[in-house]
C-alpha positions in Angstrom: -13.8 -11.8 -18.4 -16.6 -8.6 -18.6 -19.2 -11.2 -20.3 -22.2 -9.6 -21.5 -24.7 -11.0 -18.6 -27.7 -12.7 -20.4 -30.4 -10.3 -18.5 -28.8 -7.1 -20.4 -29.9 -5.2 -23.0 -28.8 -7.3 -26.4 -26.7 -4.6 -27.8 -24.6 -4.5 -24.6 -20.9 -5.4 -24.9 -17.3 -5.8 -23.1 -16.6 -1.6 -23.6 -20.3 -0.9 -22.2 -19.2 -3.2 -18.4 -15.9 -1.6 -18.8 -17.3 2.1 -18.9 -20.0 0.9 -16.0 -16.9 -0.3 -14.1 -15.4 2.7 -14.3 -18.7 4.7 -13.2 -18.6 2.8 -10.1 -15.6 3.3 -8.8 -15.3 6.9 -10.0 -18.7 7.0 -7.0 -16.7 5.3 -4.5 -13.4 6.2 -5.1 -11.7 3.5 -3.2 -7.9 3.6 -2.6 -7.6 0.5 -4.0 -9.3 -2.0 -6.7 -8.9 -5.4 -7.0 -10.1 -7.3 -10.1 -10.0 -10.8 -11.0 -10.7 -12.9 -13.9 -10.3 -10.3 -16.7 -10.0 -11.4 -20.4 -6.7 -9.5 -20.7 -8.4 -6.1 -20.4 -8.0 -3.8 -17.5 -10.9 -1.0 -17.1 -9.8 2.2 -17.2 -10.2 4.7 -14.8 -8.5 8.1 -15.2 -7.8 8.5 -10.8 -5.8 5.2 -10.7 -2.7 3.5 -12.2 -2.5 -0.3 -12.4 0.2 -2.1 -10.5 2.4 -3.9 -13.2 1.4 -7.2 -12.6 -1.1 -8.9 -14.0 -0.7 -12.9 -13.6 -3.0 -15.3 -14.8 -4.9 -17.1 -12.5 -7.1 -20.4 -12.9 -9.3 -18.2 -15.0 -8.3 -14.9 -16.3 -5.7 -12.1 -14.7 -5.9 -10.6 -11.6 -5.4 -6.9 -11.7 -4.8 -3.9 -8.8 -5.9 -0.5 -9.3 -4.2 2.0 -6.9 -5.3 5.5 -6.1 -2.7 8.1 -7.5 -2.2 9.4 -4.1 -0.6 5.7 -2.3 0.9 5.5 -5.7 3.4 7.8 -4.8 4.6 5.8 -2.1 6.0 3.5 -4.6 4.4 0.0 -3.4 6.1 -3.0 -3.6 4.3 -5.6 -5.8 5.3 -9.7 -5.5 3.3 -12.3 -7.2 2.0 -15.9 -6.4 2.2 -17.3 -9.6 -1.1 -18.4 -10.3 -3.0 -17.2 -7.2 -2.1 -13.8 -5.7 -1.1 -10.4 -6.4 0.6 -8.8 -3.1 1.6 -4.9 -3.0 3.4 -3.6 0.0 2.8 0.0 1.2 6.3 0.0 3.0 5.3 4.0 5.0 1.8 2.0 6.2 3.8 -1.7 7.0 1.0 -3.1 5.7 0.7 -5.4 2.3 -2.9 -6.2 0.2 -3.0 -9.2 -1.8 -5.4 -9.2 -4.6 -6.5 -12.7 -5.1 -8.3 -15.4 -7.2 -8.0 -19.3 -5.2 -9.1 -22.9 -6.0 -12.2 -23.3 -7.1 -14.9 -26.0 -6.0 -15.5 -27.6 -3.1 -12.6 -30.2 -3.6 -10.4 -27.4 -4.3 -11.0 -26.9 -0.2 -7.3 -28.4 0.6 -6.0 -26.4 -2.6 -6.7 -22.9 -1.1 -5.2 -23.3 2.1 -2.2 -24.4 0.3 -3.1 -20.9 -1.3 -3.4 -18.9 1.3 -0.3 -20.1 2.9 1.5 -19.5 -0.3 0.4 -15.9 0.4 1.9 -15.6 3.8 4.9 -17.1 3.1 5.1 -14.1 0.8 4.1 -11.5 2.7 6.7 -9.2 3.8 4.5 -7.0 6.4 3.3 -8.2 9.7 -0.4 -6.9 8.7 -1.9 -8.4 5.3 -5.3 -8.4 4.0 -6.0 -10.9 1.5 -9.1 -9.8 -0.6 -10.9 -11.3 -3.7 -12.5 -14.4 -4.9 -11.7 -16.6 -2.3 -13.7 -19.4 -3.1 -14.1 -20.3 0.2 -17.1 -21.9 2.1 -17.7 -20.9 5.4 -17.2 -24.8 6.4 -13.6 -23.8 5.8 -13.7 -20.3 7.9 -11.4 -22.9 11.0 -9.4 -24.3 8.8 -8.2 -20.3 7.6 -8.4 -19.4 11.2 -5.7 -22.2 11.9 -2.9 -20.6 9.7 -3.3 -17.6 11.2 -5.8 -15.6 9.9 -9.4 -14.0 10.6 -12.3 -13.9 8.3 -15.2 -12.0 9.2 -17.9 -12.8 6.7 -19.8 -9.7 4.8 -22.6 -8.5 5.8 -24.3 -10.5 2.7 -23.7 -13.4 0.3 -21.3 -12.1 -2.1 -22.4 -14.6 -4.3 -26.2 -15.4 -5.0 -27.9 -17.8 -7.9 -31.2 -16.5 -6.6 -31.6 -12.9 -7.2 -28.3 -12.8 -10.2 -29.4 -14.7 -13.2 -26.4 -13.9 -14.8 -26.0 -16.9 -17.2 -29.8 -17.3 -16.8 -30.4 -20.7 -15.1 -28.3 -21.1 -12.1 -27.9 -23.1 -9.2 -30.0 -21.2 -6.7 -27.3 -20.9 -3.7 -25.8 -18.5 -1.7 -21.9 -17.9 -0.7 -19.2 -15.9 0.6 -16.8 -16.3 -2.1 -15.5 -13.1 -2.5 -14.7 -12.1 0.8 -11.4 -10.2 2.9 -9.3 -12.3 5.6 -7.0 -10.5 7.9 -4.1 -11.0 10.1 -4.4 -9.4 14.0 -3.0 -6.0 13.2 -5.9 -5.1 11.1 -10.0 -5.0 11.1 -12.5 -4.3 8.5 -14.9 -1.3 9.0 -17.7 -0.2 6.7 -18.1 -3.1 4.9 -20.7 -3.5 2.1 -22.0 -5.8 -0.9 -22.6 -4.2 -4.0 -25.3 -6.2 -5.1 -27.9 -3.7 -6.6 -28.5 -4.1 -10.7 -27.4 -2.1 -13.2 -30.3 -0.3 -14.6 -30.5 0.9 -18.2 -33.5 3.3 -19.5 -36.0 1.5 -17.4 -35.4 -2.0 -18.6 -35.2 -4.4 -15.8 -31.7 -4.2 -13.9 -28.8 -7.2 -14.9 -25.6 -7.6 -12.7 -22.1 -7.1 -14.3 -20.7 -9.8 -13.1 -21.8 -13.6 -11.4 -20.4 -12.1 -8.2 -21.2 -9.2 -6.2 -18.6 -6.8 -5.8 -17.2 -6.0 -2.3 -16.3 -2.8 -0.8 -15.3 -1.5 2.9 -12.3 -0.2 4.8 -9.0 -1.7 6.1 -7.7 -0.2 9.2 -5.5 -0.5 11.8 -6.4 -2.8 14.8 -4.6 -0.6 17.3 -5.5 2.5 15.7 -2.2 4.4 15.8 -1.8 7.5 14.0 -1.4 7.3 10.6 -2.5 3.4 10.5 -5.9 3.8 8.6 
């Protein structure tokens, strides 16, 4: 929700957070940026266009930014209300779903229904679901049973011991933000952006209670033009 971390300087505000998100995106130069839990505001990045679909999840809006080169392919867009924005690149025959799924341990059954809804809405055989899935590791088998694999990121994407975004937070680790893929895809060079922001030598702080996740989505069979 672009809120201020309790560890940030006192004068830190939403505009500062948006500027830092922009800087990170420009440094990484990804093809796609998938954002969840936005307060009706989307950080501006001049190298990317915004997909014109910003549905509400159970908390805030979803937004997908696409690099200018990929936008020339005129991707198709589908929305699963309250859950996901699916962007299909028809020339590549692949769909990327930006998701924010039901929270809490009690939401496990709802999350499976949401995964299935995204699968049902996907117009391509190849699908990558990426975002705040809120899944627990014990749900991986049920997700595999509906046809999605989900290799865990190389480090937790939620760490209440290292990230004191809200001050006193339950000190557990989890893989809430992660990716799940169909059989035709693979994930390479995945990394968790867990380093804090450091301003003017002050103690570091994080921009969100979740750590961001980055990586390359590739075709499992590596045919030419399928990256």
